[in-house]
GUKEVEX-234294 format. One line per 2 residues: number of its first residue (from 1); for each residue z, x, y of C-alpha. Coordinates in steps of 0.25 Angstrom, whole numbers, plus 2048, in hexadecimal, padded with zeros to 3 digits. Each point is the difference from the previous one (the first is absolute). Example, Ala and Ser with C-alpha at 12.3 -4.5 7.8 and 13.67 -1.06 7.14 Angstrom:
2
1) 81F 831 7EE ~ 7FE 806 80E
REM end
This chain:
892
1) 800 800 800 ~ 7FD 805 80E
3) 801 7FC 80E ~ 7F8 80B 806
5) 7F6 7FD 80B ~ 7F5 808 7F9
7) 7FA 7F4 7FA ~ 806 7F5 809
9) 7F6 7F5 804 ~ 7FB 803 80F
11) 806 7F2 804 ~ 80E 806 7FE
13) 7FE 80F 801 ~ 808 806 80A
15) 80C 7F7 7FF ~ 80D 807 7FE
17) 803 800 7F1 ~ 7F6 7F5 7FF
19) 809 7F6 807 ~ 7FA 7F4 807
21) 7FC 800 80F ~ 80C 7F8 804
23) 80A 80B 7FC ~ 7F9 80A 808
25) 807 804 80D ~ 7F8 7FF 80D
27) 7FE 80E 806 ~ 808 801 80D
29) 7FA 806 80D ~ 802 80F 800
31) 80B 804 80A ~ 7FB 80F 800
33) 7F7 803 80C ~ 7F2 803 7FD
35) 800 80E 808 ~ 80B 80A 800
37) 803 807 80D ~ 809 80C 803
39) 809 7F8 808 ~ 803 7F7 7F3
41) 804 80D 7F9 ~ 809 805 80B
43) 807 7F3 800 ~ 804 801 7F1
45) 80D 808 802 ~ 805 7F6 80A
47) 7FD 7F4 7F8 ~ 805 805 7F2
49) 80E 805 7FC ~ 7FE 80B 7F5
51) 80A 808 7F9 ~ 7FE 80F 800
53) 7FE 809 7F3 ~ 7FB 80D 7FC
55) 7F1 802 7FE ~ 7FC 800 7F1
57) 7F2 805 800 ~ 7F8 7F3 802
59) 7F6 7FE 7F4 ~ 806 7F4 7FA
61) 80B 806 7F8 ~ 80C 7F8 7FD
63) 80D 806 806 ~ 80D 802 7FA
65) 809 7FC 80C ~ 802 7F1 7FD
67) 80E 7FF 808 ~ 7FA 7F5 808
69) 7FA 7F8 7F4 ~ 805 7F2 800
71) 808 7FB 7F5 ~ 7F9 7F5 7F8
73) 804 7F8 7F4 ~ 7F2 801 7FA
75) 802 80F 7FE ~ 80A 7FE 7F5
77) 7FA 803 7F2 ~ 7FD 7F5 7F6
79) 80A 808 7F7 ~ 80D 804 805
81) 801 80F 7FD ~ 80D 808 7FF
83) 800 808 80D ~ 80A 80A 7FA
85) 7F5 804 7F6 ~ 7F5 802 80A
87) 800 80F 800 ~ 805 802 7F2
89) 7F6 806 7F6 ~ 7FA 7F6 7F7
91) 807 805 7F3 ~ 80D 7FF 808
93) 7FF 7F2 805 ~ 80A 7F6 7FB
95) 7FB 7F6 7F5 ~ 801 7F1 805
97) 805 7FC 7F2 ~ 7F3 7FA 7FC
99) 802 7F5 80A ~ 7F7 7FC 80C
101) 806 806 80D ~ 807 7F5 808
103) 7F9 7FA 80B ~ 804 7F8 80C
105) 7FD 7F3 7F9 ~ 808 802 7F4
107) 80C 7FA 806 ~ 7FB 7F2 800
109) 7FC 7FF 7F2 ~ 80A 7F5 7FD
111) 7FE 7F9 80D ~ 7F8 7F3 800
113) 7F2 800 804 ~ 802 7F7 80C
115) 80B 80A 805 ~ 7F7 80C 7FD
117) 7F5 7FB 80A ~ 80A 800 80B
119) 804 80E 7FD ~ 7F2 805 7FE
121) 7FC 7FA 80E ~ 80C 809 806
123) 7FA 80C 7F9 ~ 7F2 7FE 802
125) 7F9 80D 7FD ~ 7F5 807 808
127) 7F3 804 7FA ~ 803 800 7F1
129) 800 80D 7F8 ~ 7FF 7FA 7F3
131) 7F1 7FE 801 ~ 7FE 80E 804
133) 7FF 806 7F2 ~ 7F3 7F9 7FD
135) 7FA 801 80E ~ 7F7 80A 806
137) 808 800 80D ~ 800 80A 80B
139) 80E 801 803 ~ 802 80F 804
141) 808 80A 7F9 ~ 80E 801 804
143) 7FE 80E 805 ~ 80E 801 806
145) 803 805 7F2 ~ 7F6 80C 802
147) 805 80D 806 ~ 7FB 806 80D
149) 7F8 80A 7F7 ~ 7FA 7F5 7F8
151) 7FC 7F8 80D ~ 7F9 80D 805
153) 7F9 801 7F3 ~ 7FB 7F2 801
155) 7FB 802 80E ~ 7F9 80D 7FC
157) 7FA 7F9 7F4 ~ 7FA 7F5 809
159) 7FA 80A 80A ~ 7FA 808 7F4
161) 7F9 7F3 7FA ~ 7FA 7FC 80E
163) 7FB 80E 802 ~ 7FA 801 7F3
165) 7F9 7F3 802 ~ 7FA 804 80D
167) 7FA 80D 7FA ~ 7FA 7F8 7F4
169) 7FA 7F5 80A ~ 7F9 80B 808
171) 7FB 807 7F3 ~ 7FA 7F2 7FB
173) 7F9 7FE 80D ~ 7FB 80E 801
175) 7FB 7FF 7F2 ~ 7F8 7F3 803
177) 7FC 804 80E ~ 807 7F5 806
179) 805 800 80F ~ 80D 806 803
181) 802 7FA 80E ~ 80C 7F7 803
183) 7F9 7F3 800 ~ 7FE 7F6 7F5
185) 7F7 802 7F4 ~ 7FD 7FC 7F2
187) 803 80C 7F6 ~ 7F5 7FC 7F7
189) 7F1 7FF 804 ~ 7F9 7F5 7FA
191) 7F6 80A 7F9 ~ 80B 808 7FB
193) 809 7F5 7FB ~ 803 7FF 7F1
195) 806 7F2 801 ~ 7F6 7FC 7F5
197) 801 80C 7F7 ~ 808 7FE 7F3
199) 80E 806 800 ~ 7FB 80A 7F5
201) 7F5 804 808 ~ 809 803 80C
203) 809 808 7F7 ~ 7F4 809 7FC
205) 7FB 801 80F ~ 80E 805 804
207) 801 80A 7F4 ~ 7F2 805 804
209) 805 803 80E ~ 80D 806 7FC
211) 7F8 809 7F6 ~ 80A 7FD 7F5
213) 7F6 7FE 7F5 ~ 7FC 7F3 7F9
215) 80A 7F7 7FA ~ 7FB 7F3 7FA
217) 806 7F3 801 ~ 801 800 7F1
219) 808 80C 7FF ~ 80A 7FB 80A
221) 801 7F3 7F8 ~ 803 808 7F4
223) 80A 809 807 ~ 807 7F4 807
225) 801 7F8 7F4 ~ 805 80B 7F7
227) 80C 802 809 ~ 803 7F2 802
229) 80B 800 7F6 ~ 804 7F5 7F7
231) 7F8 7F5 808 ~ 7F3 807 802
233) 7F7 7FB 80B ~ 7F4 7F9 7FC
235) 804 7FE 7F1 ~ 802 7F2 7FB
237) 804 7FA 7F3 ~ 7F4 7F6 7FF
239) 7F3 7FC 805 ~ 805 7F9 80C
241) 806 80D 806 ~ 7F3 807 7FC
243) 7F8 7F6 807 ~ 808 801 80D
245) 7FF 80F 800 ~ 7F1 7FF 7FE
247) 7FD 7FE 80F ~ 801 80D 807
249) 7FC 7FB 80E ~ 803 80D 806
251) 7F5 807 7F9 ~ 7F5 7F5 804
253) 7F8 800 80D ~ 800 7F2 805
255) 7FB 7FA 80D ~ 807 7F5 806
257) 7FF 7F9 80E ~ 80F 801 801
259) 801 7F0 7FF ~ 7FC 7FC 7F2
261) 80C 804 7F6 ~ 7FA 7FA 7F4
263) 7F3 7F9 7FA ~ 806 7F8 7F4
265) 80E 7FC 7FE ~ 807 7F8 7F5
267) 80E 7FD 7FD ~ 80A 7F6 7FB
269) 807 7FC 80C ~ 80F 801 802
271) 80C 7FD 7F7 ~ 80A 7F6 805
273) 80F 801 7FD ~ 805 7F6 7F6
275) 805 7F2 804 ~ 80F 7FE 803
277) 809 7FD 7F4 ~ 80C 7F7 804
279) 80E 805 7FD ~ 808 7FA 7F5
281) 808 7F4 805 ~ 80D 806 800
283) 7FC 80B 80A ~ 801 7FA 80E
285) 802 805 80E ~ 80D 7FB 806
287) 802 7FB 80E ~ 80F 7FF 805
289) 804 801 7F1 ~ 7F7 7F4 7FB
291) 7F4 804 7F7 ~ 7F3 7FB 805
293) 7F4 7FB 7F9 ~ 7F4 806 808
295) 7F1 7FC 800 ~ 7F8 80A 7F8
297) 7FA 807 80D ~ 80E 801 806
299) 806 805 7F3 ~ 7F6 80B 800
301) 803 805 80E ~ 80F 7FF 7FE
303) 7FE 809 7F3 ~ 7F9 80A 808
305) 80C 802 808 ~ 80A 7FF 7F4
307) 7F9 80B 7F9 ~ 803 809 80C
309) 80F 7FF 802 ~ 803 80E 7FD
311) 7F6 806 809 ~ 802 805 80E
313) 7F6 7F5 806 ~ 80A 7F5 7FE
315) 80A 807 809 ~ 7F5 7FF 80B
317) 802 7F5 80A ~ 7F2 7FF 804
319) 7FC 800 7F1 ~ 809 7F4 7FD
321) 7FD 7F8 80C ~ 7F1 801 7FD
323) 802 7FD 7F2 ~ 809 7F4 802
325) 7F6 7FA 80B ~ 7F4 801 7F6
327) 809 7FA 7F5 ~ 804 7F4 808
329) 7F2 7FE 804 ~ 7FB 800 7F1
331) 80C 7F7 7FC ~ 7FD 7F6 80A
333) 7F1 800 7FC ~ 803 7FE 7F1
335) 80A 7F5 801 ~ 80E 806 803
337) 80C 804 7F8 ~ 808 7F6 7F7
339) 80F 801 7FB ~ 805 7FE 7F2
341) 800 7F1 802 ~ 7F2 7FF 805
343) 805 7FF 80F ~ 7F8 807 80B
345) 807 80D 805 ~ 7FC 805 80E
347) 800 80F 7FF ~ 802 806 80E
349) 809 80C 7FF ~ 7FC 80D 7FA
351) 80F 804 7FE ~ 802 7F5 7F7
353) 7F5 804 7F6 ~ 804 806 7F3
355) 7F4 806 7F8 ~ 809 807 7F6
357) 7FD 7F8 7F4 ~ 7F1 803 802
359) 803 80F 802 ~ 809 800 7F3
361) 7F4 7F9 7F8 ~ 7F6 80A 805
363) 809 80C 7FD ~ 802 7FA 7F2
365) 7F1 7FF 7FE ~ 7FF 80E 805
367) 80A 805 7F6 ~ 7F9 7F9 7F5
369) 7F3 807 803 ~ 808 80D 800
371) 805 7FD 7F2 ~ 7F2 7FE 7FA
373) 7FC 80A 7F5 ~ 7F5 80A 803
375) 7F6 7F8 7F7 ~ 803 7F3 808
377) 7FE 807 80D ~ 7F3 805 7FB
379) 7FC 7F2 7FB ~ 803 7FB 80E
381) 7F8 80B 806 ~ 7F4 7FD 7F7
383) 800 7F2 805 ~ 800 804 80E
385) 7F5 80A 7FE ~ 7F7 7F5 7F9
387) 802 7F7 80C ~ 7FD 80B 80A
389) 7F4 806 7F8 ~ 7F5 7F7 806
391) 804 805 80E ~ 801 80F 7FE
393) 7F2 804 803 ~ 7F4 7FB 808
395) 7F1 804 7FF ~ 7FB 807 80D
397) 7F2 803 800 ~ 800 800 7F1
399) 80C 809 7FE ~ 80D 7FD 7FB
401) 80A 802 80B ~ 80F 7FD 800
403) 806 7F6 809 ~ 80D 802 808
405) 80A 7F6 801 ~ 7F9 7F3 7FB
407) 80D 7F8 7FF ~ 803 7F6 80B
409) 80D 802 806 ~ 80B 7F6 7FA
411) 808 7F8 80A ~ 80D 805 804
413) 808 805 80C ~ 7FA 809 80A
415) 807 80D 802 ~ 7F9 808 80A
417) 803 80E 805 ~ 80B 804 809
419) 805 7F5 809 ~ 7F5 7F6 7FE
421) 802 7F3 808 ~ 7FA 7F8 7F4
423) 808 806 7F5 ~ 805 7F5 7F6
425) 7F4 7F7 803 ~ 7FA 7F8 7F5
427) 7F3 806 7FA ~ 7F9 7F4 7FB
429) 7F8 7FF 7F3 ~ 7F2 804 802
431) 7F6 7F5 7FB ~ 7F2 802 7FC
433) 7FB 7F8 80C ~ 805 80B 809
435) 7F8 80B 7F8 ~ 7F2 805 804
437) 7F8 807 7F5 ~ 7F7 80B 803
439) 7F5 802 7F5 ~ 7F2 803 7FE
441) 7F5 7F5 802 ~ 7FB 801 7F2
443) 80E 801 7FA ~ 808 7F5 7F9
445) 80A 7FB 809 ~ 80E 800 7F9
447) 806 7F3 7FD ~ 80C 7FC 808
449) 80D 7FA 7F9 ~ 7FE 7F2 7FA
451) 800 7F5 80B ~ 7FE 80A 80B
453) 7F4 807 808 ~ 7FE 80C 808
455) 801 800 80F ~ 7F2 806 801
457) 7F7 80A 7F8 ~ 7F9 80A 808
459) 7F6 80C 7FD ~ 804 80A 80B
461) 7FA 80D 7FC ~ 805 808 80C
463) 80F 7FF 7FB ~ 807 805 7F3
465) 80A 7F5 7FE ~ 7FF 7F6 7F5
467) 809 7F5 805 ~ 808 7FD 80C
469) 80A 7F5 805 ~ 80A 7FF 80C
471) 80F 800 7FD ~ 808 7F7 808
473) 80C 808 805 ~ 7F8 80A 80A
475) 7F2 7FA 7FE ~ 7FC 80D 7FA
477) 7F3 801 7F8 ~ 802 805 7F2
479) 7F5 806 7F8 ~ 7FD 803 7F1
481) 7FA 80E 801 ~ 7FA 80A 7F6
483) 80B 80A 7FA ~ 803 80D 806
485) 7F8 807 7F4 ~ 7F3 7F8 804
487) 7F4 807 805 ~ 800 7F8 80E
489) 80F 804 802 ~ 7FC 80F 7FC
491) 7F5 800 80A ~ 809 7FB 80B
493) 80A 80B 7FD ~ 7F5 80A 800
495) 7FB 7FB 80D ~ 80E 801 806
497) 802 80E 7FC ~ 7F2 804 804
499) 802 7FB 80E ~ 80C 808 801
501) 7F8 80C 7FC ~ 7F6 7FD 80B
503) 80C 7FF 80A ~ 803 80F 7FD
505) 7F3 804 807 ~ 804 7F9 80D
507) 80F 800 800 ~ 801 80B 80A
509) 7F7 7FA 80A ~ 808 7F3 7FF
511) 80D 807 802 ~ 7FB 808 80C
513) 7FA 7F3 806 ~ 80D 7F8 7FF
515) 808 80C 805 ~ 7F7 801 80C
517) 801 7F1 802 ~ 80F 7FF 800
519) 7FE 803 80F ~ 7F5 7F7 803
521) 801 7F7 80C ~ 7FC 7F3 7F9
523) 80C 7F9 7F9 ~ 7F7 7FC 7F4
525) 7FC 80E 7FD ~ 80D 805 802
527) 807 7F6 7F7 ~ 7F5 802 7F6
529) 802 80F 800 ~ 80F 7FF 7FE
531) 7FE 7F6 7F5 ~ 7F7 80A 7F9
533) 80A 80B 802 ~ 80B 7F8 7F9
535) 7F7 7FB 7F5 ~ 7FB 80E 7FD
537) 80D 808 802 ~ 80A 7F6 7FB
539) 7F8 7F9 7F6 ~ 803 7F2 806
541) 7F8 7F4 7FB ~ 7F7 7FA 80B
543) 806 7F3 7FF ~ 7FB 7F2 803
545) 805 7F3 807 ~ 809 7F7 7F9
547) 801 7F1 800 ~ 80D 7F8 804
549) 804 7FE 7F2 ~ 7FD 80D 7FA
551) 80A 80C 7FE ~ 801 808 80D
553) 7FA 80D 7FA ~ 7F9 809 80A
555) 7F7 80C 800 ~ 7FC 80A 80B
557) 7F7 7F6 808 ~ 809 7F5 7FF
559) 80D 807 804 ~ 809 7F9 809
561) 807 806 80C ~ 80E 7FE 7F9
563) 7FB 808 7F4 ~ 801 80E 807
565) 80B 807 807 ~ 7FD 80C 809
567) 809 80C 803 ~ 7FC 80C 809
569) 7F9 809 7FF ~ 7F7 7FB 7F5
571) 808 7F9 7F5 ~ 7FB 7F2 7FB
573) 808 7F7 7F7 ~ 7F8 7F6 7F8
575) 807 7F4 7F9 ~ 7F8 7F5 7FB
577) 7FC 7F8 7F3 ~ 7F4 807 7F9
579) 7F8 7FC 7F4 ~ 808 7F7 7F6
581) 80B 7FE 80B ~ 805 80E 7FD
583) 808 805 80C ~ 7F9 80C 807
585) 80A 809 807 ~ 7FC 80D 805
587) 804 809 80C ~ 7F5 80A 803
589) 7FC 80A 80B ~ 7F2 7FD 805
591) 7F6 807 809 ~ 806 7FF 80F
593) 7F3 7F8 804 ~ 802 7F6 7F5
595) 80F 7FF 805 ~ 7FB 7FD 80E
597) 7F6 7F6 7FB ~ 80A 7F8 7F8
599) 809 7FF 80D ~ 7F4 7FB 808
601) 7FD 7F6 7F5 ~ 80E 7FB 800
603) 802 7FF 80F ~ 802 7F2 806
605) 800 7F9 7F2 ~ 80A 7F8 7F8
607) 804 804 7F2 ~ 7F7 7F6 7F9
609) 7F4 804 808 ~ 7F5 808 7F9
611) 801 80F 802 ~ 7F1 802 7FE
613) 7FB 7F3 808 ~ 7F2 805 803
615) 7FB 804 7F2 ~ 800 7FA 7F2
617) 7FD 805 7F3 ~ 7F2 7FB 800
619) 7FD 807 80D ~ 806 80D 7FB
621) 7F8 7FF 7F3 ~ 7F3 7FD 809
623) 803 80C 808 ~ 801 809 7F3
625) 7F3 7FB 7FA ~ 7F9 807 80C
627) 804 80D 7F9 ~ 7FD 7FC 7F2
629) 7FA 7F3 7FA ~ 80A 7F8 7F9
631) 80C 808 805 ~ 80D 7F9 802
633) 80E 804 804 ~ 805 7FE 7F1
635) 7F6 80B 7FC ~ 809 80A 807
637) 80B 7FD 7F6 ~ 7F7 803 7F4
639) 7FA 80C 807 ~ 80E 806 804
641) 806 7FE 7F2 ~ 7F4 806 7F8
643) 7FD 80B 80A ~ 80F 805 7FF
645) 800 7FE 7F1 ~ 7F4 80A 7FF
647) 807 80A 808 ~ 80D 7FF 7F8
649) 7F9 801 7F3 ~ 7F8 80C 804
651) 80E 807 802 ~ 803 7FF 7F1
653) 7FF 80D 7F9 ~ 7F8 801 7F3
655) 80C 805 7F7 ~ 80B 7F8 7FA
657) 802 7F5 7F5 ~ 7FB 7F2 800
659) 80E 7FC 804 ~ 800 809 80C
661) 7F2 7FB 804 ~ 805 7F1 800
663) 80C 804 808 ~ 7F7 807 80A
665) 7F7 7F4 801 ~ 80B 7F6 802
667) 805 809 80C ~ 7F2 800 806
669) 800 7F1 7FE ~ 80E 7FF 807
671) 7FB 808 80C ~ 7F5 7F6 802
673) 809 7F5 7FF ~ 80A 806 80A
675) 7F5 804 80A ~ 7F9 7F2 7FF
677) 80D 7F8 800 ~ 7FE 7FA 7F2
679) 80E 7FC 7FE ~ 808 7F6 7F9
681) 80F 7FB 800 ~ 809 804 7F5
683) 7FD 7F8 7F3 ~ 80B 7F6 7FE
685) 803 805 7F2 ~ 7FE 80F 803
687) 80F 804 7FF ~ 801 7FA 7F2
689) 7F2 806 7FB ~ 805 80D 806
691) 80D 800 7F9 ~ 7F9 7FD 7F3
693) 7F7 80C 802 ~ 80C 809 803
695) 807 7FB 7F3 ~ 7F3 803 7F8
697) 801 80E 805 ~ 80E 801 7FC
699) 7FD 7FB 7F2 ~ 7F5 80B 7FF
701) 80B 80A 804 ~ 809 7FA 7F5
703) 7F5 802 7F6 ~ 7FF 80E 804
705) 80F 802 7FE ~ 7FE 7FA 7F2
707) 7F6 80A 7FC ~ 809 80B 805
709) 80B 7FA 7F7 ~ 7F6 801 7F4
711) 800 80F 803 ~ 80F 800 800
713) 800 7F9 7F2 ~ 7F6 80A 7FA
715) 807 80C 807 ~ 80E 7FE 804
717) 802 80E 804 ~ 7F7 7FE 80C
719) 80A 7F6 806 ~ 80A 80B 802
721) 7F6 80A 805 ~ 7F9 7F6 80A
723) 80A 7F5 803 ~ 7F9 7FD 80E
725) 7F3 7FD 7F8 ~ 806 7F5 7F8
727) 806 7F9 80C ~ 7FA 7F3 806
729) 7F6 803 80B ~ 807 800 80E
731) 7F9 7F3 803 ~ 807 7F8 7F5
733) 80D 809 7FF ~ 808 7F7 80A
735) 808 7F5 7F8 ~ 7F7 804 7F4
737) 80A 7FB 7F6 ~ 800 7F2 806
739) 7F1 800 803 ~ 7FC 805 7F2
741) 807 7F5 7F9 ~ 7FA 7F5 808
743) 7F2 807 7FF ~ 802 800 7F0
745) 803 7F1 800 ~ 7F3 7FE 808
747) 7F8 809 7F6 ~ 806 7F7 7F5
749) 7FB 7F3 807 ~ 7F3 806 803
751) 7FE 803 7F1 ~ 805 7F2 7FC
753) 7F5 7FA 809 ~ 7F6 809 7FA
755) 804 7FC 7F2 ~ 7FE 7F1 804
757) 7F3 802 806 ~ 7FB 808 7F4
759) 805 7F5 7F7 ~ 7F9 7F5 808
761) 7F3 808 800 ~ 801 802 7F1
763) 802 7F1 7FE ~ 7F3 7FD 809
765) 7F8 80A 7F7 ~ 806 7F9 7F3
767) 7FB 7F2 805 ~ 7F3 805 805
769) 7FE 807 7F2 ~ 803 7F2 7F9
771) 80E 806 7FB ~ 80E 7F9 801
773) 808 805 80C ~ 80B 80A 7FE
775) 80E 7FB 7FD ~ 80C 801 809
777) 806 809 7F6 ~ 7F5 80B 803
779) 804 800 80E ~ 80F 802 7FD
781) 7FC 80B 7F7 ~ 7F9 807 80C
783) 80B 7FD 809 ~ 809 809 7F7
785) 7FA 80C 807 ~ 808 7FC 80D
787) 80D 803 7F8 ~ 7FB 80E 7FC
789) 7FD 802 80F ~ 80E 7FC 804
791) 806 80A 7F6 ~ 7F7 80B 804
793) 804 7FF 80F ~ 80F 7FF 7FC
795) 7FE 80D 7F8 ~ 7F8 807 80B
797) 80B 7FC 80B ~ 80B 806 7F7
799) 7F9 80D 7FC ~ 7F6 803 80B
801) 7F5 802 7F5 ~ 7F4 7F8 7FB
803) 7FA 801 7F2 ~ 7F1 801 800
805) 7F9 7F5 7F9 ~ 7F8 809 7F7
807) 804 80C 7F8 ~ 7F3 808 804
809) 804 7FF 80E ~ 802 80F 806
811) 806 805 80C ~ 7F3 805 805
813) 7FA 7F2 7FF ~ 80B 7FA 807
815) 7FF 80A 80C ~ 7F1 7FC 801
817) 805 7F2 801 ~ 80A 804 80B
819) 7F5 806 808 ~ 7F7 7F3 7FF
821) 80C 7F8 804 ~ 802 809 80C
823) 7F2 7FD 804 ~ 802 7F1 7FE
825) 80D 801 809 ~ 7F8 807 80B
827) 7F5 7F7 800 ~ 809 7F3 800
829) 808 806 80B ~ 7F4 803 808
831) 7FB 7F2 7FF ~ 80E 7FB 804
833) 7FF 809 80C ~ 7F2 7FB 804
835) 804 7F1 7FE ~ 80D 802 809
837) 7F8 808 80B ~ 7F5 7F5 800
839) 808 7F4 7FF ~ 7FB 7FC 80E
841) 7F2 805 7FF ~ 7F5 7F7 7FB
843) 7F8 80B 7F8 ~ 7F9 7F5 7F9
845) 7FB 7FA 80D ~ 7F9 80D 804
847) 7FA 802 7F2 ~ 7FB 7F3 7FD
849) 7FB 7FB 80E ~ 7FE 80C 809
851) 7FD 80D 7F9 ~ 7F2 801 7FB
853) 802 800 7F0 ~ 7F5 80A 7FF
855) 80A 80A 805 ~ 80A 7FD 7F5
857) 7F4 802 7F6 ~ 7FC 80D 806
859) 80E 805 7FF ~ 801 7FC 7F1
861) 7F3 807 7FD ~ 803 80C 808
863) 80E 802 7FA ~ 7FE 7FA 7F2
865) 80B 7F5 802 ~ 7FE 7F3 7F9
867) 7FC 7F5 809 ~ 80A 7F6 7FA
869) 80B 809 807 ~ 7FC 7F9 80D
871) 7F7 7F4 7FD ~ 805 7F6 7F5
873) 7F6 7F8 7F9 ~ 7FE 7F5 80A
875) 7FD 80B 80B ~ 7F7 807 7F7
877) 7F8 7F3 7FD ~ 800 7FD 80F
879) 7FB 80E 804 ~ 7F7 803 7F4
881) 7F5 802 80B ~ 808 80C 805
883) 803 805 7F3 ~ 7F2 801 7FB
885) 7FA 805 80D ~ 809 80B 805
887) 803 80E 7FA ~ 808 80C 804
889) 7F7 803 80C ~ 802 7F2 807
891) 804 801 80F ~ 804 7F4 808
REM end
């Protein structure tokens, strides 16, 4: 499903988030003057009261002095971390006893729902961090944790990246004999453009220019596939995957008018959610203690809320108010509620509603599903797969292409992101009469569900969506698109990265132009130049206007005066809700002229006024197209990420193990994420996951100790000669006697679970082979091994020795095992360190959306690293075009 503007009908294109015209704000008259005079600049000091602070360089680097940072509730993490452990090494941190860390809301677990609502209103959070772990937000890195030396290094890194970019741009223009003047140009002459050259052909041209010899696409495919690890890219188990892999669009030279996306298109429409099943008669919502009989439609809506009683949403007053308003509307339309004796009950007060019986019923059903055997779960999955199978693929120009999200979203309660004003509103069931089908003229139109018809059937060859409808909450248009692995999606990704590669040929000219225009006398030009500076240097999104009922998220061009605070000589504090309603808080030192301009833009305006009131994202993008056809502000994010990644990967030396290469790659990825502000909030379950990872390392150290104790058993004299060698590692030595007993109990429980799983698996095999199931006696016999484990641990704790499992075990073999265990420990500790360091950095965002995947393929080919170390199977499928078209010579 997609809500992208790429394939939006012209009639509604350009609306913010696909919203209806009625929700769009009217553009206020600009308050900034058209021309800037010297007198205006001289008046700034008299009109604005600015604090003073030391100069910090002024190239868009976050400063560490945050003493004036306002205190906001929204900065609290989703998980309450133990502040006393913040500077303690990972292996020394206190264990949270296997229970989730206590949050602020834990104290009202036993409070009635009606009472919780009031408490929630009093503690209404600011932009929510709980969404951040899945968001590609741009919340800046908390560089207050960085040392002055690290800050200086980061600043130097940015300068080097931009210097290298300027040198490369000049070299590109010199090679192509293009103008080097300050004014605008298109880096690619029409006669030299390779827009219609297949990807494989471009690779060969690049190799020829680089004089690196011939490397065929076939060789690259073989090389990349061989290194893909367990899930080899391009390898399938059946004919369907082979057919999908058969179309290598990147190796074909196709001519297109840029409008026609397909010639023939066949598909089976969309899959609707199943109809609502009424609850058992004894499961009823209560109102003021009285069980209610609700009409079917109202019962369904009440159940949506009842299933969420343990979520954070029900503590949000806006969510509850919106839900209750829509619930009452549905209740009235469907006939109203009745009490036990059939009398009408007037439901008016949310605080008297009790959805607990519904919640308990849903929880019981969930527990039933959890108790299903493996075979039962497989059977249910097979049933689902059979229902979904007709919708999985379509025929595009005769080729079999995978469809993305072909399911119509089921009804429910709208969540929204951040403090969305419509959170909690009812998402109504989508009916076939609302759905438009897009299909080839000669194709058979899929049949709608019995008793229904489609809204319309169209044959639009200039778009790639298969079906569309408008949802009721935000009037957003929803689309069924092809999957990320499809040829059209791949071509879209390819064009995105190629446009970023074209930008590198003119980026220095653009930067010189906007730096010069920062002093222009025209307010439009100066605002545009300042916005370009912020987008390029701080990786801010361009931003669009928002409707009255949309979440108040902003980007650069839609910043309000209240979103920035200025302090002399050149410090700017940005504070606003960015994409996905994630708070962007960043205090940076900017170019002195940029600082002066921002003061000008704020002058004589109110906090709610537009900072850049004489430009829009559209006008900015139109200006950029004068440098390069198709260039937009968002291309800078892709360019900066990919260009920086290429520079960082080039610094990695040839030597070292695969593990070292992987660590170096992640460090380069981290550098990109920091420089480009690809950040996230700390995941809500990070503390628990981190503790489990630390415990696993401690478990490995205990295994190492047991190996040493086997040596003590075989050669007792060594214990006296080398007493320190047989002591536990320092990392587990503290409270070892207490810890080891608990750990041994855990090992016994893990073994118990393993025995049960193995027993179930063996039973499934028995049934599939037509043999009788194993009896309970067999399971009990296997569980006797746990008694042996207990005895073995008791003996070990008394003697400090472990008897080897086999008689042929020698000291030399055990020492080899200890060496391997040391490597495991080293690797695990490194991974934990990386996780801890990167908990606020969205590495996946950079790698998936902004870094050219061919750089990763190049790195793997160059350093003999398996591609699955960085790309899971889904990403290898998505970027198959990159895997099969790039080799170790690729350059962004």
